[in-house]
N, C-alpha and C positions, 0 to 999 in steps of 0.2 A: 507479584508477576514476575516471571523470570526471562530474561532474554540473554541470547548469546552475544559476548563482546569477545572476539578473537583475539588472543587465545584463552581467556579468561572468561568465567562465568560473571554474569551482569544480572544484578537484581534490581527489579523496578517495582515499586509500590504506587498505588494510586489512591490516596486517601481523599475524601470529598471534603470542601471547605464548608465552614460553618453556614449554615443554612439562614441565618440571620443577615448574612454579607448580600444575599440576594444576586449573586453572581453565577456565570456559568461555570460548570463542573470544570476544574482543571486539575491536572495530574501533577504530582511531585516525584521526581526521579531521584533516587538515593544509589549511588554506587558502592555496594558493601564490599567488594573486593575486587583487586586487579593486580594479576601476578604472571610471571613466566611461567608456562605450562610446558616443561621439557620431556614429560612422558609422552608415549604413543597416544594418539588421539582416538582410542577405542572408546566405545560407548560405555563400557564397565569404568574406565579411567575417568571419563568425564562425568558419569553418575556419580562417582565417589567424591570428586572434588566439589561438585554442586551441592551434594549433602553437606560437604563439611563445611562450606561457608554458611548454607542454610542453618545448621545446628548451631554455628559459633554466633550466630545473630538471633538465634532463638525463633526462626519463622519456618522452620521445616514442617511444622504442622500448619501453617497459614498460607501457603502458595495456592492461589486462587487459579491460575493458569501460567504456563510457560510457553512464551512465544519464541520461535527460533526460526531460522532459516529451513530448508527443506532437505539438508544433507542426512543421509541415511544413518550416520554414527550419531548425529544430534538427536534425532527423533528417536532412534533407539533408546539413547539415555534416558530420554524423559519417560519412555517406557518403563524402564528398569525401575525408576523412582515412583512409578504411578502417578506422576503429576498429570494434571489436565493439561493437553498440548494443543497448540494453535498455531499453524505455520504462517510466517510473518506474509501479509497480504503483498507488501511492496515486493518481497523477493520472489512470491508466486507470480506477479505481474512481469517480474523482469524475465522468468524463464518463459512465460508465454510470448513475450514480446520477442525475444531472443530466438525462439525457435520458428515464430512466425516470419521474422525478417530474413530468413534463409533464402526465402524465395526472391528476395531484393538484393542478393548478393552482388551480383554483377554491376548494378548500378551504384550500390553503397560503396562498394570498392573503388569505383571512379571517383566518386565524390571524396572519398579518404585520400586517395593518391593527390588530387588537387588541393586538399586542406593541407597536407603534410608538406607539400611543395611551398605553400604560403608561409608556414612555420619554418622552414628550413632556408627559404631563400630570402636574403635581406634585400637583393634588388626586387624580387617579386612582390614582397609584402610591402616595400615602399611605392612601388608602382601601383599596387592596389588601392592604397590610400589616396594617391594623386589622382586615380580615376574616379574613386567613390566622391572626392570633394566637389567636382564641377556637377555631378549629378544629383547632388544634395543628399547622399546617403551618409549615415554614420560611418566614420572612419575606424573599421573594426575588422579585425582579422578573423577568417571563419573558425568556428569551434571544433575542437578534435573530439573524437570519440573515445570512451573508455569501455573496454570490454565487459565490465562488471555491473555496469550501469546503462540500461537499455534507452534511458531517456537522454542520455548523452549522445546517442545516434540521432534522436529526434531534434535536438538542440542544434546538432552539427547539419543535419539536412535544412531545418528551418533557416539558419543564419545563412546557409549556402544560397537558399533559394530567394532570401532577401537581397542579397548582392549580387543576384543573377546578372544583369547587365554589365556590372563593373568586373565580375570575374571573368565573363566571356571576352570582354575587350582587353582585359589585363593578359590572359593566356594567350591570346593571338598576337598582341604586340611583342612579349617578351619572348614569345616562340617556347614557352614551357614545355619540358619533356613528359607531359601528362597527356591522355587521351581526353578531349574535351566530350562533354556529354552531348547526345544528340538532342534534337526538339523532343523526341517521344520521351527519353529519359528525364528530360526537364518536367514534362507534364506527368510522369510518375513520381516524381519528387514532390510536386505540389500536390498530387492527390493522396500521397502516403502521408504527408504532414497533416492532411484534414482527418484521416483515420487515425491518427496516433495521438493528435493533440487530446481528447477525452482520456485517454490513458496516461498522459503526462499530468493532467489536472487530478486525477485521483491519485496518482503515486504521489504529488506535492502534498494533498490533503491529509492522506493517512500517515503522512512522515512527520506531522505536526509534533512537538515536544511539549506544548503547553497546554494542550486540551485533549480530552478523551476520544479515542477513534474506534473502539471496537463497536459501539452502536451504530457507527455510519456504515459497517462492512457490508451488510446484506443490501443496504439501499444502494451503495455504490458499485457494487459487483452486478447487481440486477441492472442497473443504470448503463453500465458499460455494454452488457449484453444486448439491450435493448437497442441503444444507438448503432452497434456495429450492425447487428441484423437489420435494422431500418436502412441504413447505407448500402448494405448488400442487395436488399430488395429494390433500391432506388438506382442501382447501377446500370448503366444503359451501353450501347454500342461504342460510345466514346471511352468508357472505361478501360484502362489498359488491363492486360491480361494478368501482369505482376500484381497490380493492386485487387483483383478479384481473388487471385490465389491467396494474397495475404489475409483478405477478409475472412474466407473460407476457413483458414488456418486459425484466425484468433476465434470465431465461432466455435470451431470444433474444440480447440483446447479450453476455452473458458467453460463449455458445456461439461467438459470433465472436471475440471478443477472447482468449480463451483456447484457442483451436483449437491442437492439436499442441503445446502448451506442455512436454510430455514431451519433445520433439524439440529443444528450445532448449537448444544446448551449455551453456551458462553454468548456466542454472538446473538442468538433467538432472546435472550433474557435481557441483555442489555440494550437491543433494540427496542423490546417492548417497553422497557422502564424508562427510554428516552422520550421525554415528552413532545419532542419533534416529530417523532414516527409513530409509536405505539403499534396499533394494528396496521397502520399504513404501511409498514415495513414489510408485510407478508402477504402473499399471494396464495398460499396455501393455508386453508381453513384448519385442517388438522394439526400444522405446525403451530399456529397461534394458540389453538385451545391446549395443545400439550403444554407449550410456554406458559400460559396463564396458570394452568394447575401447578406447575412446578414452583412459580412464584407465590402462589397462595399458600402452598403448603410450606414454603420456607418462612414466609411472614409468620404463618401460625406457630411455627416451632421458635421463632425467636420473638414472639409477641410478648412485651413487658408484663401484661396481665396474667401470663402464666407462670412466670417464675417470682410474681410479687407474694403470692400466698394469700392466705384468708385474713391475714390481719391488714393488708392494704387493699382489699377488694373496694373498699368505699372510695377510694382515690383512684383506682386503676383506670377508669374512663377517662379523667383527666390526664393522667399521665401518659397514655397511650396516644392522645391526641398531640400532646407537645413533643413526645420524644421518638414515636415510630414513624420514621420517614418511608419504611417499606410498606406498612399498611397503607398509608396514604398515596404511594405510589400505585399500588394495586387497586385502589378505588378509582383512580383517574384513568385505568387503562379501559374502562367501558365507555368512556368518553368519546370514542371514536368509534 
């Protein structure tokens, strides 16, 4: 599996542990190369360097999937190499949230200005802590936002909301040169945090490095769509206009980005083979049927009994039971 590590290619492999250990599937990460890339970052140049590294390690014919961000030059480089490509879900979610949060810009900008004040002003930071203490709050400064990580915006809003009373009091006492949030804006921040929390949980889950994540993609994405759609339907007259627009943008973007995800070969096959999901990961009967056909066909091609020859037919049955994990997985699929 190949991922992008700016500015160098990053090759990641996911071998399974010994089945006898009876532990959860874990992935092993191996950095094959890391170097300064001074040439122009064209698709052709990137593809050439990726292929050089893959050939150097003799894995050019063993790339199962190439996971990258959504940059045009990166995705085109993968197409040039004719490798199976899958966009990074964390990066896709970042794009969805960054675009949706534009409707929140006036309120978010106010929060950013107040946060920056507490980080730049020693007096303000000291006064905030002295105000938090008698209120029984943790003595913490507000989190700052990072433009390339949407969840940093969520953490900033959440921390700001948790310290609401202390922040209001401190800004009033020190006469800080920032515009305070109105009561309606505080309500917007509270509602937005509730909408964004599931996205933060999914981002954290798929960013894990010690366990496989591909098999969870379909389930997690469908979960985000369902939760957001339910919250949108439950919106009432007290829901602010900005939050309604935020949810509309999220639902629209997810419909586009996650469209036909069940027909993605990598994601559908890993979900079907994951004993936690199997058929439950699918809502489209045709998608699961096509997936099972591909898995069955692949298991048949790789079956030990086909390669053993006539001299080992007598022991083929015993060998397939002990060594063919693919066949075992296919048999388990009909259990759900």
